[in-house]
Backbone of each chain as ProteinMPNN parsed JSONL, in Angstrom:
{"seq_chain_A": "MSDQLEPQKPSNYLALAIICTVCCCLPAGIVSIVYAARVNETFARGEYELAEKYSSNAKTWGIVGLVVGGIGVIIYLALFGFGFFAALMENGGQF", "coords_chain_A": {"N_chain_A": [[-14.477, -12.224, 5.366], [-13.465, -12.499, 2.089], [-14.19, -14.816, -0.598], [-12.981, -14.749, -3.04], [-10.597, -13.387, -2.857], [-7.36, -14.17, -1.856], [-6.373, -14.347, 1.416], [-3.657, -13.132, 3.564], [-1.368, -15.604, 4.683], [-1.8, -16.966, 7.882], [0.487, -16.815, 10.678], [2.255, -19.77, 11.65], [3.622, -20.135, 13.923], [5.825, -21.826, 14.279], [8.515, -21.623, 14.982], [8.383, -20.732, 17.626], [7.201, -22.994, 18.714], [9.3, -24.828, 18.397], [11.294, -23.738, 20.06], [9.978, -23.989, 22.476], [9.753, -26.801, 22.661], [12.434, -27.56, 22.79], [13.367, -26.284, 25.131], [11.618, -26.695, 27.303], [10.758, -29.206, 28.039], [8.122, -30.075, 27.654], [4.839, -31.27, 26.824], [3.378, -29.32, 25.62], [4.828, -28.091, 23.605], [4.794, -30.012, 21.567], [2.042, -30.131, 21.04], [1.752, -27.578, 20.044], [3.259, -27.77, 17.696], [1.663, -29.564, 16.292], [-0.627, -27.981, 15.872], [0.572, -26.062, 14.27], [1.075, -27.551, 11.961], [-1.561, -28.014, 11.229], [-2.412, -25.428, 10.617], [-1.021, -24.941, 8.202], [-2.103, -27.001, 6.596], [-4.924, -26.453, 6.541], [-4.912, -23.887, 5.484], [-3.827, -24.333, 2.958], [-5.893, -25.768, 1.87], [-7.706, -23.807, 1.589], [-9.355, -23.094, 3.656], [-9.655, -20.529, 5.254], [-10.536, -19.241, 7.593], [-10.514, -21.245, 9.498], [-7.81, -21.779, 9.501], [-6.838, -19.44, 10.639], [-7.873, -19.779, 13.191], [-6.526, -22.077, 14.103], [-3.982, -21.045, 14.017], [-4.024, -19.155, 16.108], [-4.383, -20.941, 18.174], [-1.969, -22.376, 18.059], [-0.182, -20.369, 18.773], [-1.097, -19.781, 21.376], [-0.607, -22.253, 22.727], [2.157, -22.429, 22.467], [3.011, -20.191, 23.966], [1.861, -20.812, 26.448], [3.335, -23.125, 27.042], [5.945, -22.051, 27.32], [5.551, -20.287, 29.497], [4.508, -21.95, 31.556], [6.635, -23.746, 31.694], [8.679, -21.989, 32.521], [7.664, -21.099, 35.038], [7.568, -23.585, 36.269], [10.302, -24.235, 36.403], [11.144, -22.293, 38.225], [9.665, -22.98, 40.568], [10.693, -25.522, 40.935], [13.404, -25.019, 41.35], [13.135, -23.626, 43.698], [12.334, -25.654, 45.369], [14.413, -27.562, 45.191], [16.6, -26.05, 45.128], [18.133, -25.391, 47.37], [19.722, -27.585, 47.891], [21.165, -27.492, 45.55], [22.582, -25.045, 45.761], [23.978, -25.574, 48.068], [25.651, -27.591, 47.182], [27.155, -26.127, 45.416], [28.511, -24.43, 47.169], [30.068, -26.243, 48.544], [31.829, -26.947, 46.591], [33.427, -24.813, 46.639], [32.432, -22.623, 45.305], [32.973, -23.162, 42.708], [31.9, -23.922, 39.444]], "CA_chain_A": [[-13.362, -12.637, 4.5], [-14.039, -12.846, 0.789], [-13.72, -16.089, -1.13], [-12.188, -14.544, -4.25], [-9.278, -12.849, -2.538], [-6.633, -15.021, -0.92], [-5.787, -13.517, 2.47], [-2.298, -13.494, 3.95], [-1.322, -16.821, 5.48], [-1.494, -16.659, 9.281], [1.72, -17.449, 11.168], [2.004, -21.041, 12.343], [4.391, -20.078, 15.178], [6.624, -23.044, 14.365], [9.764, -21.333, 15.71], [8.015, -20.73, 19.049], [6.983, -24.388, 19.1], [10.61, -25.477, 18.502], [11.934, -23.227, 21.278], [9.244, -24.599, 23.591], [10.09, -28.222, 22.731], [13.839, -27.698, 23.19], [13.671, -25.758, 26.466], [10.707, -26.814, 28.434], [10.376, -30.593, 28.341], [6.669, -30.071, 27.864], [4.003, -31.684, 25.691], [2.807, -28.138, 24.971], [5.581, -27.86, 22.375], [4.292, -30.951, 20.567], [0.691, -29.676, 20.673], [1.936, -26.386, 19.229], [3.703, -28.209, 16.357], [0.485, -30.151, 15.637], [-1.457, -26.881, 15.381], [1.304, -25.436, 13.162], [0.813, -28.378, 10.785], [-2.963, -27.803, 10.843], [-2.503, -24.116, 9.963], [-0.586, -25.104, 6.807], [-3.066, -27.856, 5.876], [-6.209, -25.794, 6.311], [-4.707, -22.746, 4.594], [-3.629, -24.866, 1.604], [-7.218, -26.188, 1.381], [-8.535, -22.624, 1.411], [-10.215, -22.832, 4.823], [-8.836, -19.481, 5.86], [-10.947, -18.919, 8.965], [-10.024, -22.339, 10.335], [-6.364, -21.589, 9.608], [-6.65, -18.381, 11.636], [-8.173, -20.342, 14.517], [-5.406, -22.949, 14.484], [-2.829, -20.174, 14.241], [-4.075, -18.601, 17.457], [-4.158, -22.068, 19.082], [-0.533, -22.665, 18.069], [0.459, -19.304, 19.55], [-1.464, -19.958, 22.778], [0.1, -23.402, 23.31], [3.579, -22.079, 22.556], [3.219, -19.28, 25.096], [1.546, -21.58, 27.662], [4.484, -23.983, 27.306], [7.066, -21.255, 27.833], [5.228, -19.737, 30.813], [4.441, -23.054, 32.512], [8.003, -24.22, 31.851], [9.41, -21.002, 33.324], [7.185, -21.177, 36.418], [7.993, -24.892, 36.756], [11.729, -24.161, 36.763], [11.277, -21.485, 39.445], [9.184, -23.785, 41.696], [11.617, -26.635, 41.11], [14.626, -24.487, 41.959], [12.817, -23.268, 45.077], [12.28, -26.898, 46.147], [15.683, -28.288, 45.212], [17.678, -25.07, 44.988], [19.007, -25.383, 48.538], [20.72, -28.625, 47.634], [21.99, -27.001, 44.441], [23.525, -24.044, 46.239], [24.856, -26.231, 49.032], [26.671, -28.291, 46.399], [28.036, -25.082, 44.877], [29.371, -23.939, 48.244], [31.046, -27.294, 48.852], [32.868, -26.904, 45.557], [34.137, -23.545, 46.753], [31.917, -21.68, 44.327], [33.35, -23.552, 41.345], [30.834, -24.6, 38.722]], "C_chain_A": [[-13.902, -13.126, 3.164], [-13.423, -14.118, 0.221], [-12.805, -15.902, -2.339], [-10.743, -14.173, -3.92], [-8.577, -13.755, -1.519], [-5.976, -14.152, 0.159], [-4.36, -13.962, 2.772], [-2.326, -14.713, 4.878], [-0.979, -16.467, 6.929], [-0.222, -17.391, 9.711], [1.386, -18.771, 11.833], [2.837, -21.162, 13.621], [5.261, -21.32, 15.38], [7.916, -22.811, 15.149], [9.515, -21.351, 17.218], [7.841, -22.157, 19.553], [8.318, -25.117, 19.278], [11.306, -25.039, 19.793], [11.303, -23.891, 22.493], [9.646, -26.065, 23.763], [11.522, -28.426, 23.231], [14.021, -27.355, 24.667], [12.85, -26.383, 27.573], [10.312, -28.231, 28.786], [8.874, -30.709, 28.5], [5.915, -30.533, 26.628], [3.403, -30.495, 24.961], [3.516, -27.837, 23.655], [5.068, -28.73, 21.252], [2.909, -30.512, 20.088], [0.794, -28.48, 19.732], [2.384, -26.753, 17.814], [2.519, -28.793, 15.585], [-0.403, -29.044, 15.07], [-0.78, -26.157, 14.223], [1.044, -26.211, 11.87], [-0.617, -28.152, 10.29], [-3.165, -26.455, 10.16], [-2.153, -24.268, 8.489], [-1.595, -25.909, 6.0], [-4.332, -27.096, 5.522], [-6.044, -24.609, 5.371], [-4.553, -23.215, 3.149], [-4.961, -25.304, 0.997], [-8.151, -25.011, 1.161], [-9.501, -22.351, 2.546], [-9.534, -21.79, 5.698], [-9.219, -19.188, 7.31], [-10.459, -19.987, 9.937], [-8.517, -22.193, 10.556], [-6.048, -20.519, 10.655], [-6.849, -18.926, 13.042], [-7.013, -21.215, 14.996], [-4.148, -22.134, 14.762], [-2.832, -19.629, 15.664], [-3.91, -19.713, 18.496], [-2.673, -22.377, 19.216], [0.2, -21.65, 18.931], [0.198, -19.516, 21.043], [-0.67, -21.091, 23.415], [1.592, -23.127, 23.451], [3.861, -21.218, 23.768], [2.943, -20.002, 26.415], [2.748, -22.454, 28.044], [5.637, -23.216, 27.911], [6.798, -20.771, 29.253], [5.202, -20.847, 31.863], [5.848, -23.612, 32.769], [8.809, -23.293, 32.743], [9.008, -21.062, 34.783], [7.633, -22.489, 37.053], [9.44, -24.869, 37.209], [11.902, -23.391, 38.064], [10.839, -22.289, 40.673], [10.188, -24.895, 42.006], [12.906, -26.176, 41.781], [14.371, -24.112, 43.416], [12.816, -24.521, 45.951], [13.662, -27.524, 46.306], [16.884, -27.346, 45.197], [18.645, -25.088, 46.161], [20.115, -26.412, 48.372], [21.705, -28.179, 46.564], [23.045, -26.021, 44.948], [24.484, -24.617, 47.284], [25.997, -26.934, 48.301], [27.676, -27.292, 45.82], [29.042, -24.622, 45.927], [30.457, -24.97, 48.567], [32.186, -27.29, 47.845], [33.643, -25.598, 45.593], [33.715, -22.555, 45.689], [32.296, -22.021, 42.902], [32.192, -24.279, 40.676], [31.342, -25.932, 38.184]], "O_chain_A": [[-14.703, -14.059, 3.115], [-12.278, -14.455, 0.523], [-11.969, -16.755, -2.639], [-9.803, -14.584, -4.6], [-9.127, -14.063, -0.462], [-5.123, -13.318, -0.148], [-3.906, -15.01, 2.313], [-3.194, -14.832, 5.742], [-0.002, -15.763, 7.187], [0.106, -18.451, 9.178], [0.359, -18.893, 12.502], [2.766, -22.174, 14.319], [5.417, -21.805, 16.501], [8.364, -23.686, 15.891], [10.306, -21.897, 17.989], [8.265, -22.498, 20.657], [8.464, -25.927, 20.193], [11.841, -25.868, 20.528], [11.998, -24.304, 23.421], [9.857, -26.521, 24.887], [11.792, -29.349, 24.0], [14.745, -28.05, 25.38], [13.353, -26.578, 28.679], [9.585, -28.434, 29.758], [8.406, -31.39, 29.412], [6.312, -30.221, 25.505], [2.966, -30.625, 23.818], [2.888, -27.383, 22.698], [4.917, -28.27, 20.12], [2.63, -30.516, 18.889], [0.044, -28.366, 18.763], [1.95, -26.132, 16.843], [2.376, -28.56, 14.385], [-0.878, -29.14, 13.938], [-1.449, -25.691, 13.301], [0.82, -25.616, 10.815], [-0.861, -28.102, 9.085], [-3.977, -26.332, 9.243], [-2.885, -23.791, 7.621], [-1.912, -25.557, 4.864], [-4.767, -27.085, 4.37], [-6.922, -24.342, 4.551], [-5.074, -22.588, 2.226], [-5.155, -25.231, -0.216], [-9.245, -25.169, 0.621], [-10.368, -21.485, 2.432], [-8.928, -22.103, 6.723], [-8.36, -18.922, 8.151], [-10.042, -19.681, 11.054], [-8.011, -22.448, 11.649], [-5.12, -20.665, 11.45], [-6.105, -18.591, 13.965], [-6.573, -21.11, 16.141], [-3.347, -22.485, 15.629], [-1.807, -19.628, 16.346], [-3.366, -19.475, 19.575], [-2.169, -22.608, 20.315], [1.082, -22.001, 19.714], [1.111, -19.448, 21.866], [-0.12, -20.931, 24.505], [2.218, -23.536, 24.429], [4.813, -21.46, 24.511], [3.683, -19.837, 27.385], [3.133, -22.518, 29.211], [6.243, -23.655, 28.889], [7.677, -20.825, 30.112], [5.798, -20.709, 32.932], [6.208, -23.912, 33.907], [9.54, -23.75, 33.622], [9.86, -21.077, 35.67], [8.029, -22.52, 38.218], [9.778, -25.409, 38.262], [12.706, -23.777, 38.913], [11.528, -22.296, 41.693], [10.495, -25.174, 43.165], [13.436, -26.852, 42.664], [15.25, -24.25, 44.266], [13.232, -24.484, 47.109], [14.041, -27.958, 47.394], [18.034, -27.784, 45.246], [19.837, -24.834, 45.988], [21.281, -26.153, 48.67], [22.905, -28.443, 46.647], [24.227, -26.133, 44.625], [25.641, -24.207, 47.378], [27.15, -26.887, 48.729], [28.874, -27.565, 45.743], [30.229, -24.447, 45.653], [31.608, -24.619, 48.829], [33.336, -27.582, 48.175], [34.424, -25.306, 44.687], [34.517, -21.747, 45.221], [31.986, -21.267, 41.979], [31.573, -25.155, 41.281], [30.591, -26.664, 37.539]]}, "seq_chain_B": "MVASFNTRKYYIFGAVGILLLLPLYYFWNPEGGAFPACPFERLTGLFCTGCGSQRALHDLLHGDIAGSFGHNLLFPPAILLLVGHFGNRILYVKGKSLWKSPLDGRYAPAILLGVVLVFTVLRNIPGQPFSFLAP", "coords_chain_B": {"N_chain_B": [[9.304, -12.973, 4.003], [8.848, -10.014, 5.622], [9.449, -8.938, 8.865], [7.214, -7.174, 11.041], [7.534, -3.947, 12.671], [6.771, -4.145, 15.333], [6.981, -6.906, 15.852], [9.697, -7.217, 15.466], [10.688, -5.919, 17.681], [10.233, -7.788, 19.726], [11.97, -9.756, 18.835], [14.385, -8.49, 19.268], [14.409, -8.239, 22.066], [14.493, -10.992, 22.674], [16.958, -11.702, 21.515], [18.74, -10.228, 23.103], [18.288, -11.442, 25.582], [19.22, -14.055, 25.028], [21.903, -13.516, 24.476], [22.725, -12.75, 27.007], [22.527, -15.148, 28.337], [24.363, -16.878, 27.136], [27.164, -16.597, 28.062], [26.903, -17.741, 30.614], [26.325, -20.437, 30.006], [28.655, -21.007, 28.739], [30.678, -20.928, 30.664], [29.715, -22.539, 32.67], [29.386, -25.894, 33.348], [26.855, -28.104, 32.757], [27.066, -30.77, 33.152], [28.138, -31.394, 35.569], [26.528, -32.233, 37.751], [25.679, -30.815, 39.903], [23.506, -29.309, 39.379], [20.003, -29.774, 39.705], [18.288, -32.692, 38.436], [16.075, -32.791, 35.574], [12.625, -32.188, 36.269], [10.674, -33.725, 34.981], [12.055, -36.02, 34.118], [12.787, -36.99, 36.56], [10.353, -37.651, 37.719], [9.127, -39.45, 35.913], [11.116, -41.033, 34.841], [11.674, -40.979, 32.206], [13.222, -39.81, 29.144], [12.749, -36.66, 27.769], [12.032, -34.772, 24.726], [13.715, -32.517, 24.678], [15.739, -33.129, 26.38], [19.046, -32.966, 27.603], [19.745, -30.707, 26.259], [20.908, -28.478, 27.53], [23.486, -29.382, 28.18], [24.291, -29.96, 25.606], [24.352, -27.404, 24.505], [26.392, -26.242, 25.998], [28.552, -27.825, 25.111], [28.542, -27.09, 22.405], [29.223, -24.383, 22.519], [31.829, -24.619, 23.212], [32.909, -25.567, 20.969], [32.711, -28.26, 20.605], [31.415, -30.247, 18.602], [30.741, -32.907, 18.095], [30.257, -33.833, 20.697], [28.04, -32.313, 21.299], [26.085, -33.296, 19.512], [26.006, -35.808, 20.639], [24.813, -35.436, 23.153], [22.305, -34.411, 22.588], [20.818, -35.275, 19.783], [19.186, -33.79, 18.112], [19.638, -31.19, 18.798], [21.784, -29.45, 17.649], [20.822, -29.314, 14.877], [18.344, -28.079, 15.419], [19.128, -25.57, 16.359], [20.318, -24.583, 14.027], [18.034, -24.458, 12.373], [16.539, -22.501, 13.747], [18.271, -20.283, 13.627], [18.327, -19.965, 10.849], [15.643, -19.335, 10.456], [15.113, -16.983, 12.044], [17.056, -15.356, 11.021], [16.083, -14.972, 8.449], [13.853, -13.442, 9.109], [14.874, -11.13, 10.287], [17.211, -10.128, 8.994], [17.439, -8.196, 6.256], [17.836, -6.822, 2.983], [17.156, -3.89, 1.351], [14.38, -4.292, 1.738], [14.096, -6.952, 1.134], [14.378, -10.315, 2.142], [17.377, -12.091, 2.978], [17.607, -14.824, 2.674], [15.484, -17.779, 2.382], [13.207, -18.878, 4.944], [13.663, -21.971, 6.585], [11.541, -22.904, 7.979], [9.234, -22.079, 6.822], [8.27, -23.726, 4.92], [5.769, -25.716, 3.21], [5.365, -28.302, 4.248], [6.868, -28.291, 6.511], [6.062, -28.198, 9.358], [4.785, -30.714, 9.625], [6.793, -32.588, 8.923], [8.652, -31.998, 10.889], [7.191, -32.666, 13.183], [6.958, -35.455, 12.874], [9.71, -36.227, 12.959], [10.405, -35.371, 15.553], [8.696, -36.927, 17.173], [9.453, -39.598, 16.54], [12.16, -39.531, 17.277], [11.922, -39.0, 20.051], [10.641, -41.289, 20.997], [12.487, -43.318, 20.254], [14.816, -42.649, 21.697], [14.249, -43.39, 24.211], [14.319, -46.104, 24.284], [15.959, -48.713, 25.798], [19.388, -49.883, 25.581], [21.668, -50.926, 22.868], [21.066, -50.058, 19.371], [20.159, -47.713, 20.351], [20.964, -46.282, 22.546], [22.705, -44.371, 21.823], [21.147, -42.228, 21.204], [20.192, -41.364, 23.597], [20.433, -38.873, 26.221]], "CA_chain_B": [[8.318, -12.233, 4.803], [9.545, -9.035, 6.457], [8.778, -8.802, 10.157], [6.759, -5.832, 11.366], [8.349, -3.306, 13.701], [6.376, -4.677, 16.638], [7.558, -8.239, 15.993], [11.149, -7.08, 15.59], [10.951, -5.535, 19.068], [10.325, -9.037, 20.488], [13.198, -10.429, 18.415], [15.535, -7.833, 19.919], [14.362, -8.704, 23.467], [14.942, -12.384, 22.696], [18.394, -11.748, 21.206], [19.456, -9.737, 24.285], [18.184, -12.495, 26.586], [20.1, -15.164, 24.66], [23.291, -13.058, 24.636], [23.027, -12.754, 28.433], [22.606, -16.539, 28.82], [25.466, -17.628, 26.538], [28.348, -16.718, 28.929], [26.591, -18.693, 31.686], [26.468, -21.802, 29.504], [30.044, -21.234, 28.338], [31.542, -21.152, 31.827], [29.137, -23.507, 33.58], [29.145, -27.187, 32.708], [25.703, -28.751, 33.395], [27.389, -32.178, 33.368], [28.722, -31.537, 36.909], [25.665, -32.93, 38.677], [25.215, -29.929, 40.967], [22.183, -28.849, 38.989], [19.035, -30.87, 39.855], [17.804, -33.277, 37.191], [14.792, -32.301, 35.087], [11.52, -32.77, 37.052], [9.98, -34.732, 34.177], [12.839, -37.248, 34.159], [12.769, -37.459, 37.94], [9.034, -38.228, 38.017], [8.709, -40.546, 35.032], [12.25, -41.837, 34.419], [11.766, -40.926, 30.737], [13.888, -38.666, 28.541], [11.879, -35.966, 26.822], [12.689, -34.365, 23.484], [14.741, -31.499, 24.867], [16.701, -33.541, 27.402], [20.436, -32.89, 27.158], [19.957, -29.462, 25.519], [21.836, -27.576, 28.231], [24.829, -29.93, 27.977], [24.601, -29.816, 24.178], [24.692, -25.997, 24.286], [27.722, -26.071, 26.593], [29.487, -28.44, 24.167], [28.573, -26.305, 21.169], [29.941, -23.132, 22.782], [33.25, -24.946, 23.285], [33.314, -26.096, 19.67], [32.654, -29.727, 20.61], [30.2, -30.534, 17.843], [30.399, -34.318, 18.307], [29.675, -33.927, 22.036], [26.724, -31.692, 21.24], [25.206, -34.294, 18.902], [25.904, -36.942, 21.559], [23.891, -35.149, 24.25], [20.971, -34.314, 21.99], [21.056, -35.344, 18.335], [18.404, -32.787, 17.396], [19.912, -29.825, 19.252], [22.457, -28.618, 16.632], [19.926, -28.979, 13.767], [17.313, -27.135, 15.869], [19.759, -24.247, 16.382], [20.452, -24.153, 12.634], [16.698, -24.077, 11.893], [16.126, -21.238, 14.365], [19.106, -19.222, 13.06], [17.825, -19.76, 9.496], [14.326, -18.705, 10.521], [15.152, -15.606, 12.546], [17.861, -14.611, 10.053], [15.142, -14.6, 7.386], [12.919, -12.412, 9.586], [15.527, -9.912, 10.766], [18.196, -9.586, 8.057], [17.018, -8.028, 4.873], [18.449, -5.718, 2.253], [16.179, -3.22, 0.484], [13.062, -4.883, 1.913], [14.065, -8.359, 0.754], [15.145, -11.195, 3.015], [18.584, -12.614, 2.328], [17.349, -16.221, 2.307], [14.167, -18.252, 2.813], [13.205, -19.586, 6.213], [13.361, -23.4, 6.427], [10.305, -23.237, 8.695], [8.076, -21.592, 6.081], [7.845, -24.733, 3.944], [4.402, -26.226, 3.361], [5.318, -29.518, 5.061], [7.841, -28.172, 7.607], [5.56, -28.643, 10.667], [4.481, -32.142, 9.617], [8.066, -33.305, 8.954], [9.225, -31.765, 12.219], [6.424, -33.458, 14.154], [7.373, -36.844, 12.701], [11.086, -36.396, 13.442], [10.424, -35.208, 17.007], [8.036, -38.07, 17.824], [10.296, -40.788, 16.36], [13.358, -39.325, 18.103], [11.59, -39.099, 21.467], [10.371, -42.702, 21.317], [13.7, -44.13, 20.1], [15.859, -42.366, 22.703], [13.824, -44.01, 25.469], [14.496, -47.554, 24.211], [17.257, -49.016, 26.369], [20.265, -50.779, 24.843], [22.155, -50.524, 21.546], [21.889, -48.874, 19.093], [19.391, -46.508, 20.686], [21.579, -45.54, 23.652], [23.37, -43.226, 21.194], [20.2, -41.105, 21.173], [19.918, -40.915, 24.968], [21.281, -37.715, 26.528]], "C_chain_B": [[9.048, -11.287, 5.758], [8.752, -8.831, 7.748], [8.367, -7.359, 10.391], [7.635, -5.255, 12.473], [8.056, -3.902, 15.065], [7.0, -6.052, 16.891], [9.062, -8.146, 16.196], [11.554, -6.677, 16.989], [11.118, -6.801, 19.925], [11.604, -9.792, 20.142], [14.403, -9.829, 19.136], [15.584, -8.214, 21.398], [14.938, -10.109, 23.579], [16.435, -12.483, 22.482], [19.211, -11.308, 22.417], [19.451, -10.802, 25.38], [19.142, -13.641, 26.303], [21.566, -14.763, 24.862], [23.701, -13.041, 26.107], [23.237, -14.176, 28.949], [23.856, -17.269, 28.323], [26.717, -17.717, 27.418], [28.139, -17.717, 30.055], [26.838, -20.118, 31.217], [27.879, -22.085, 29.003], [30.866, -21.644, 29.568], [31.032, -22.249, 32.745], [28.851, -24.8, 32.834], [28.005, -27.911, 33.414], [25.972, -30.223, 33.709], [27.734, -32.443, 34.831], [27.856, -32.289, 37.904], [25.171, -32.055, 39.824], [23.799, -29.447, 40.678], [21.188, -30.004, 39.101], [18.548, -31.376, 38.506], [16.429, -32.714, 36.855], [13.648, -32.979, 35.842], [10.805, -33.892, 36.307], [10.712, -36.069, 34.246], [12.782, -37.865, 35.551], [11.452, -38.187, 38.255], [8.766, -39.495, 37.212], [9.859, -41.481, 34.662], [12.44, -41.837, 32.911], [12.567, -39.696, 30.293], [12.91, -37.98, 27.609], [12.719, -35.441, 25.659], [13.875, -33.441, 23.725], [15.843, -31.911, 25.83], [18.124, -33.544, 26.834], [20.75, -31.59, 26.434], [20.974, -28.548, 26.194], [23.268, -28.053, 28.056], [25.261, -29.755, 26.526], [25.012, -28.379, 23.858], [26.087, -25.699, 24.833], [28.788, -26.63, 25.642], [29.677, -27.558, 22.932], [29.377, -25.018, 21.354], [31.443, -23.375, 22.889], [33.742, -25.596, 21.999], [33.285, -27.61, 19.579], [31.371, -30.19, 19.929], [29.765, -31.995, 18.046], [29.727, -34.502, 19.673], [28.257, -33.385, 22.057], [25.697, -32.657, 20.636], [24.973, -35.465, 19.859], [24.911, -36.701, 22.686], [22.46, -34.982, 23.772], [21.132, -34.186, 20.486], [20.322, -34.235, 17.586], [18.756, -31.359, 17.782], [20.637, -28.975, 18.205], [21.573, -28.318, 15.42], [18.847, -27.968, 14.172], [17.87, -25.721, 15.903], [19.891, -23.706, 14.958], [19.114, -23.681, 12.074], [16.291, -22.712, 12.44], [16.947, -20.067, 13.821], [18.628, -18.901, 11.64], [16.511, -18.991, 9.497], [14.421, -17.233, 10.936], [16.056, -14.728, 11.677], [16.985, -14.108, 8.913], [14.25, -13.436, 7.82], [13.6, -11.079, 9.902], [16.423, -9.28, 9.704], [17.573, -9.424, 6.693], [17.625, -6.761, 4.281], [17.415, -5.177, 1.285], [14.815, -3.934, 0.535], [12.956, -6.336, 1.511], [14.917, -9.179, 1.707], [16.309, -11.796, 2.242], [18.391, -14.074, 1.909], [15.956, -16.612, 2.797], [14.27, -18.956, 4.157], [12.871, -21.062, 5.992], [12.033, -23.775, 7.085], [9.061, -22.799, 7.934], [7.562, -22.602, 5.058], [6.465, -25.285, 4.265], [4.357, -27.418, 4.322], [6.28, -29.463, 6.255], [7.277, -28.642, 8.954], [5.324, -30.148, 10.716], [5.763, -32.974, 9.703], [8.673, -33.207, 10.347], [8.52, -32.617, 13.269], [6.835, -34.924, 14.089], [8.744, -37.098, 13.295], [11.122, -36.356, 14.966], [9.829, -36.432, 17.702], [8.901, -39.327, 17.733], [11.522, -40.704, 17.271], [13.051, -39.557, 19.586], [11.308, -40.543, 21.877], [11.669, -43.507, 21.309], [14.699, -43.903, 21.222], [15.485, -42.959, 24.062], [13.921, -45.532, 25.445], [15.882, -47.89, 24.75], [18.071, -49.937, 25.459], [20.699, -50.228, 23.501], [21.098, -50.791, 20.483], [21.255, -47.581, 19.592], [20.033, -45.676, 21.789], [22.376, -44.349, 23.116], [22.473, -41.993, 21.236], [19.879, -40.574, 22.562], [20.862, -39.776, 25.319], [22.559, -38.102, 27.292]], "O_chain_B": [[9.798, -11.745, 6.62], [7.546, -8.584, 7.722], [9.072, -6.431, 9.995], [8.383, -5.98, 13.129], [8.966, -4.138, 15.86], [7.484, -6.335, 17.987], [9.639, -8.891, 16.988], [12.636, -7.04, 17.451], [12.03, -6.879, 20.748], [12.244, -10.387, 21.009], [15.315, -10.541, 19.557], [16.659, -8.483, 21.934], [15.757, -10.392, 24.453], [17.117, -13.245, 23.168], [20.236, -11.911, 22.737], [20.47, -11.042, 26.027], [19.8, -14.146, 27.212], [22.372, -15.554, 25.351], [24.862, -13.282, 26.436], [24.017, -14.399, 29.875], [24.358, -18.17, 28.995], [27.297, -18.797, 27.527], [29.055, -18.454, 30.42], [27.467, -20.914, 31.915], [28.269, -23.242, 28.853], [31.651, -22.591, 29.512], [31.801, -22.83, 33.511], [28.16, -24.802, 31.815], [28.165, -28.304, 34.57], [25.209, -30.854, 34.44], [27.638, -33.58, 35.293], [28.385, -32.924, 38.816], [24.346, -32.489, 40.627], [23.004, -29.209, 41.587], [21.484, -31.108, 38.644], [18.409, -30.608, 37.554], [15.711, -32.225, 37.728], [13.675, -34.193, 36.044], [10.381, -34.88, 36.907], [10.09, -37.119, 34.409], [12.735, -39.085, 35.709], [11.437, -39.197, 38.959], [8.251, -40.483, 37.736], [9.618, -42.604, 34.218], [13.257, -42.591, 32.384], [12.585, -38.675, 30.98], [12.304, -38.627, 26.754], [13.934, -35.632, 25.607], [14.91, -33.558, 23.067], [16.775, -31.145, 26.076], [18.374, -34.051, 25.74], [21.893, -31.373, 26.031], [21.798, -27.922, 25.528], [24.168, -27.25, 27.814], [26.417, -29.447, 26.237], [25.908, -28.152, 23.044], [26.868, -24.987, 24.202], [29.806, -25.982, 25.397], [30.795, -27.315, 22.479], [30.12, -24.609, 20.462], [32.24, -22.46, 22.684], [34.857, -26.114, 21.945], [33.768, -28.189, 18.606], [30.373, -30.485, 20.586], [28.573, -32.284, 18.156], [28.746, -35.236, 19.792], [27.383, -33.919, 22.739], [24.596, -32.821, 21.161], [23.887, -36.044, 19.891], [24.239, -37.63, 23.133], [21.516, -35.363, 24.464], [21.528, -33.138, 19.975], [20.786, -33.787, 16.537], [18.247, -30.412, 17.182], [20.169, -27.881, 17.888], [21.56, -27.177, 14.957], [18.473, -27.105, 13.378], [17.182, -24.772, 15.525], [19.618, -22.534, 14.701], [19.04, -22.656, 11.397], [15.769, -21.87, 11.709], [16.406, -18.988, 13.579], [18.53, -17.734, 11.26], [16.286, -18.116, 8.661], [13.88, -16.352, 10.266], [15.861, -13.515, 11.597], [17.121, -12.969, 8.465], [13.927, -12.557, 7.021], [12.977, -10.022, 9.797], [16.413, -8.063, 9.519], [17.219, -10.409, 6.045], [17.886, -5.78, 4.977], [16.858, -5.928, 0.484], [14.182, -4.15, -0.498], [11.867, -6.909, 1.533], [16.037, -8.794, 2.042], [16.243, -11.986, 1.027], [18.949, -14.509, 0.902], [15.324, -15.862, 3.541], [15.296, -19.558, 4.473], [11.908, -21.379, 5.293], [11.464, -24.826, 6.792], [7.945, -23.111, 8.349], [6.544, -22.37, 4.406], [6.043, -25.322, 5.421], [3.426, -27.538, 5.119], [6.486, -30.47, 6.932], [7.942, -29.416, 9.644], [5.624, -30.792, 11.721], [5.827, -33.945, 10.457], [9.144, -34.196, 10.909], [9.161, -33.214, 14.134], [7.038, -35.563, 15.121], [8.936, -38.057, 14.043], [11.774, -37.184, 15.603], [10.376, -36.919, 18.692], [9.068, -40.042, 18.722], [11.878, -41.671, 17.945], [13.812, -40.22, 20.291], [11.686, -40.971, 22.967], [11.931, -44.282, 22.228], [15.362, -44.843, 21.662], [16.321, -43.021, 24.963], [13.644, -46.189, 26.448], [16.882, -47.406, 24.219], [17.505, -50.684, 24.66], [20.187, -49.208, 23.038], [20.283, -51.693, 20.675], [21.742, -46.489, 19.301], [19.698, -44.504, 21.96], [22.689, -43.424, 23.865], [22.956, -40.862, 21.294], [19.358, -39.467, 22.702], [21.969, -39.704, 24.786], [23.369, -37.235, 27.619]]}, "name": "protein", "num_of_chains": 2, "seq": "MSDQLEPQKPSNYLALAIICTVCCCLPAGIVSIVYAARVNETFARGEYELAEKYSSNAKTWGIVGLVVGGIGVIIYLALFGFGFFAALMENGGQFMVASFNTRKYYIFGAVGILLLLPLYYFWNPEGGAFPACPFERLTGLFCTGCGSQRALHDLLHGDIAGSFGHNLLFPPAILLLVGHFGNRILYVKGKSLWKSPLDGRYAPAILLGVVLVFTVLRNIPGQPFSFLAP"}
């Protein structure tokens, strides 16, 4: 990467971090936002390679949060789902 | 910034997924108590940042904006931010986006981090006036 030419700013995956924070009740969303902030800081300082690294970290944490959150919901529903469906049946299928 | 074709494919998957979920949240009220509480709240007794989002979405779909803010103060603004962001990435005329994404700002992540942390701490403080922030 040349020093004279300013490369394209890597994505900070902030939208992914927001979705993760809203849906998943997981610290991974917060970690992802922190890395998003670091992408902007390092890129503004001209440390492009570091910005790329933080960008991939932000992406990884965002995806980890979504996947862990999704798996967590499935395990949780498997554990408590019987009670959930039993309650549904008692209400005659009414939500 | 115009999204590449590959990225737009993911956006379309996401949009279809959301469209499939919306009727569920319109007809089903999470307030009922049939749905098990969030595992995090059950284990720690704490409200996390996203707590109340499902109820807030249900309220929003029924046009109850005050109720939506009441269940999660940051939920309606978060939806606006995401609509603004993905609108910027998907909708463009002659290769130009119709508006700027609010998430592309230089200090957007830092501001967001501050707001999220303050909100999460405050909503866990019992008693007035913070109980307004609890889900």
